[in-house]
VEXKE-202105 format. One record per residue (C-alpha): x, y, z; residue number from 1. Coordinates in Angstrom, 2 decimals. Each point is the difference from the previous one (the first is absolute). Example, Ala and Ser with C-alpha at 12.3 -4.5 7.8 and 13.67 -1.06 7.14 Angstrom:
BEGIN
12.30_-4.50_7.80_1
1.37_3.44_-0.66_2
# end
This chain:
BEGIN
21.93_-23.91_-6.29_1
-1.82_3.42_-0.12_2
0.82_2.00_-3.15_3
0.26_3.64_-0.27_4
-2.46_2.25_-2.06_5
-2.68_-2.68_0.33_6
-3.53_0.36_1.82_7
1.22_-2.17_2.76_8
3.06_2.09_0.53_9
-1.99_3.24_0.01_10
-2.39_-1.56_2.75_11
3.00_-1.02_2.04_12
1.56_3.33_-0.24_13
-3.22_1.65_1.36_14
-0.29_-2.42_2.91_15
3.59_0.16_1.16_16
2.85_2.41_0.41_17
2.34_-0.06_-2.87_18
3.60_1.64_-0.53_19
-1.35_3.21_-1.77_20
-2.42_0.42_2.83_21
2.77_0.24_2.37_22
1.11_3.58_-1.42_23
-3.40_1.26_0.64_24
-0.48_-1.23_3.43_25
3.33_1.34_1.11_26
-0.84_3.50_-1.66_27
2.77_-0.13_-2.51_28
-2.29_-0.26_-3.05_29
-0.52_3.11_-1.96_30
-3.14_-1.52_-1.61_31
-2.14_-1.04_2.76_32
-0.71_0.28_3.67_33
-0.93_-2.87_2.40_34
-3.50_1.09_0.08_35
-0.33_-0.06_-3.85_36
1.48_-3.43_0.02_37
-2.28_-1.27_2.68_38
-2.94_1.36_-2.05_39
1.38_-1.85_-3.22_40
0.52_-3.39_2.12_41
-3.60_0.27_1.19_42
-1.46_0.78_-3.34_43
-1.23_3.53_1.31_44
1.61_1.74_-2.87_45
1.30_-0.94_-3.50_46
3.36_-1.75_-0.52_47
2.84_2.39_-1.16_48
-0.10_0.45_-3.75_49
3.03_-0.98_-2.05_50
1.76_3.47_-1.00_51
2.42_0.38_-2.74_52
3.12_-0.49_2.36_53
-1.32_-3.40_1.29_54
-0.83_-1.08_-3.60_55
3.51_0.78_-1.16_56
1.39_-2.05_2.79_57
-1.97_-2.80_-0.76_58
0.83_0.08_-3.68_59
3.74_0.14_0.85_60
0.17_-2.62_2.54_61
0.70_-2.91_-1.97_62
2.87_1.87_-1.97_63
1.16_1.08_3.45_64
0.26_-3.35_1.33_65
1.98_-1.31_-2.93_66
2.38_2.65_0.52_67
0.09_-0.64_3.82_68
0.67_-3.65_-0.79_69
3.05_1.03_-2.32_70
1.44_2.13_2.79_71
-0.31_-2.47_2.90_72
0.30_-3.28_-1.75_73
-3.24_-1.07_1.69_74
-3.17_-1.29_-1.39_75
-3.14_1.89_1.56_76
-3.69_-0.75_-0.23_77
-3.09_1.79_1.18_78
-1.16_-1.72_3.17_79
-2.62_0.39_2.83_80
1.37_-0.82_3.48_81
-1.98_-0.27_3.19_82
1.57_0.47_3.49_83
0.63_-3.19_1.74_84
-1.57_1.01_3.55_85
-1.95_3.41_-0.74_86
-3.17_-1.03_-2.01_87
-0.71_3.43_-1.41_88
3.42_0.79_-1.38_89
0.70_-0.63_-3.77_90
2.46_1.31_-2.37_91
-0.40_0.01_-3.94_92
3.69_-0.12_-1.23_93
1.25_1.17_-3.14_94
2.70_-2.79_0.18_95
0.93_-2.89_1.86_96
2.78_-2.15_-0.92_97
-0.52_-3.93_-0.39_98
1.87_-0.82_3.22_99
-2.36_2.55_1.90_100
3.22_1.89_1.54_101
-0.14_3.32_-2.02_102
-2.94_2.16_-0.75_103
-0.15_3.17_-2.17_104
-2.07_3.06_-0.16_105
-0.12_1.79_-3.38_106
-0.96_3.87_-0.20_107
-0.35_1.65_-3.29_108
-0.34_3.39_1.79_109
0.81_3.57_-0.78_110
3.35_1.59_-0.51_111
0.49_1.15_3.69_112
-0.64_-3.49_1.31_113
2.40_-1.52_-2.66_114
2.68_2.42_0.82_115
-0.33_-0.86_3.47_116
0.54_-3.60_-0.74_117
3.14_0.78_-1.96_118
1.33_1.81_3.14_119
-0.68_-3.43_1.72_120
-3.22_1.20_1.78_121
-3.49_-1.27_0.24_122
-2.99_2.60_0.00_123
-1.41_0.30_3.50_124
-3.45_-0.74_-1.46_125
1.31_-3.58_-1.01_126
1.56_-0.66_3.35_127
-3.07_-1.62_1.89_128
-0.67_-2.08_-3.29_129
3.28_-1.68_-0.04_130
0.12_-0.43_4.03_131
-3.50_-1.81_-0.28_132
1.35_-2.28_-2.80_133
3.05_-0.86_1.77_134
-2.09_-0.95_3.08_135
-2.43_-1.97_-2.01_136
2.74_-2.03_-1.68_137
2.10_-0.07_3.15_138
3.07_1.19_-2.03_139
2.79_2.49_0.87_140
0.33_1.88_-3.55_141
-2.10_1.04_-2.92_142
1.26_1.16_-3.44_143
-1.56_3.26_-0.49_144
0.17_0.57_-4.06_145
-0.48_3.39_-1.43_146
-0.56_0.14_-3.60_147
-0.54_3.10_-2.30_148
-0.96_-1.83_-3.09_149
3.39_-0.61_-1.51_150
2.45_-0.53_2.99_151
-0.33_-1.27_3.66_152
1.79_0.29_3.17_153
-0.20_-2.60_2.91_154
-0.04_1.16_3.67_155
0.47_-2.69_2.68_156
-2.44_0.90_2.57_157
0.45_-1.87_3.62_158
-2.30_-1.03_2.74_159
-0.57_2.39_2.81_160
-1.62_-1.95_3.09_161
-0.41_3.12_2.00_162
-2.22_1.52_-2.80_163
-1.79_-3.24_-0.79_164
-0.95_-0.31_3.82_165
-1.62_3.55_-0.21_166
-1.60_-0.67_-3.61_167
-1.46_-3.39_1.52_168
-1.76_1.80_2.67_169
-1.58_2.88_-2.32_170
-1.16_-2.92_-2.29_171
-1.51_-2.17_2.88_172
-1.90_3.43_1.06_173
-1.28_0.73_-3.82_174
-1.09_-3.88_-0.23_175
-1.88_0.53_3.33_176
-1.76_3.03_-1.64_177
-0.79_-2.05_-2.97_178
-1.60_-2.70_2.34_179
-1.90_2.15_2.22_180
-1.34_2.51_-2.82_181
1.76_2.89_2.05_182
1.92_2.31_-2.35_183
3.66_0.97_0.78_184
0.63_3.71_1.00_185
-0.46_2.32_-2.78_186
2.63_2.57_-1.20_187
-0.48_3.37_-1.50_188
0.31_-1.84_-3.58_189
-3.12_-1.81_0.71_190
-2.02_3.51_-0.14_191
-0.95_2.08_-2.91_192
0.78_3.59_0.45_193
-3.11_2.19_-0.85_194
0.34_3.57_-0.70_195
-3.09_0.90_-1.81_196
-2.03_3.03_1.36_197
-3.10_-1.79_0.11_198
1.69_-2.82_2.47_199
1.68_2.85_2.05_200
-3.49_1.76_0.47_201
-1.91_-3.34_0.83_202
3.01_-0.97_2.33_203
-0.45_3.34_1.86_204
-3.62_-0.41_0.47_205
0.44_-3.61_1.11_206
2.48_1.14_2.79_207
-2.31_2.70_1.15_208
-2.98_-2.27_0.32_209
2.30_-2.59_1.61_210
1.05_2.22_2.82_211
-3.74_1.16_0.46_212
-1.28_-3.78_0.30_213
3.01_-0.75_2.60_214
-1.21_2.84_2.15_215
-3.75_-1.03_-0.20_216
1.12_-3.72_0.62_217
1.77_0.97_3.02_218
-2.82_2.05_1.33_219
-2.43_-2.74_-0.77_220
2.11_-2.53_2.06_221
0.07_2.27_3.03_222
-3.81_0.61_-0.09_223
-0.48_-3.83_-0.62_224
1.97_-0.91_3.10_225
-1.94_2.68_2.07_226
-3.38_-1.63_-1.18_227
1.05_-3.40_0.62_228
1.44_1.10_3.59_229
-3.44_1.83_0.83_230
-2.01_-3.06_-1.04_231
1.38_-1.98_2.81_232
0.59_-3.07_-2.27_233
-3.86_-0.28_-0.31_234
-2.08_0.01_-3.09_235
-1.01_3.67_-0.26_236
-2.08_2.45_-2.15_237
-0.71_3.60_-0.13_238
0.74_3.33_-1.79_239
-0.34_-1.67_-3.35_240
2.64_-2.68_0.47_241
0.03_-3.59_1.28_242
2.92_-1.98_1.70_243
-0.28_-3.74_-0.33_244
2.45_-2.39_1.94_245
0.93_-3.08_-1.91_246
2.55_-2.94_-0.06_247
1.63_-1.98_-2.73_248
1.96_-3.01_-0.28_249
3.80_0.36_0.05_250
2.12_-0.67_-3.06_251
1.07_-3.49_-0.80_252
3.83_-0.75_0.36_253
0.22_-2.27_-3.06_254
3.83_-0.63_0.66_255
-0.73_-1.49_3.14_256
-2.36_-2.72_-1.31_257
2.14_-3.25_-0.41_258
-2.34_-1.54_-2.61_259
0.87_3.03_-2.39_260
3.79_-0.28_0.38_261
0.38_-2.20_-3.18_262
-2.60_2.00_-1.83_263
0.82_2.34_-2.93_264
-2.18_2.94_0.96_265
1.03_1.93_-3.28_266
-1.76_-2.64_-2.16_267
-3.29_1.41_1.33_268
0.95_3.42_-0.38_269
-2.23_2.31_-2.18_270
1.58_2.27_-2.93_271
1.83_3.23_1.34_272
-1.99_3.03_0.69_273
1.50_3.15_-1.35_274
-0.15_3.04_2.28_275
1.77_3.32_0.54_276
1.34_1.85_2.86_277
0.75_3.88_-0.10_278
2.56_1.26_2.46_279
1.66_3.38_0.70_280
3.56_0.38_-1.20_281
# end
């Protein structure tokens, strides 16, 4: 059985979609975007560091679990579960009872989140995570437990099949992005705002040069077409230029080759090549 906080567990989390990933994929996470998560999954950026709030949550988790067991009369143990039919779905549970009928998610969050739990609600940012857990475990309810360090409150959070259906589509799209090495759509949060004078000056110069280049390219294409037309499809020379007619082989449609259908092409792919694209906003 896979144990949490082990190298094997970390590797599994990187290659699959976990419950905490669901909030990011659904756009509910205040901590990361789908693009940032995609980069982390593919080792294109450093993993998220552990901040003070995360450390506090881990330090209090065992104490919170004991308090939860007192309040519910159930015995919960940390557990890693995998979806029965969707290979890339997993969930690292804070608590699963012995019979496998009850699960728990423990949060030792801020005052606002705790007061929301006292009122019987779950913060929106955790909704995808809980629905993901319910889908992986094929259950109808999860015990959401908010603990402030001294007292805790249990909120019974129920399965929403309509939401899960939507979530599964988004997770499948994200999984395809991981497999194809094509990033998900970026948001405004994926860009760093530059306000320095030096940046504005260079950006202005680039825009002017960009428009001049576009005009010259359009003029070059028109003259090129005229020259080819005037050559009469023959090799021609004169006026300091030379027109040479040539043919090249067409591209190979590798997807149409039956012998390659079972071959994992990515195994032969070279390392990623970094590139940049500048566009107008």
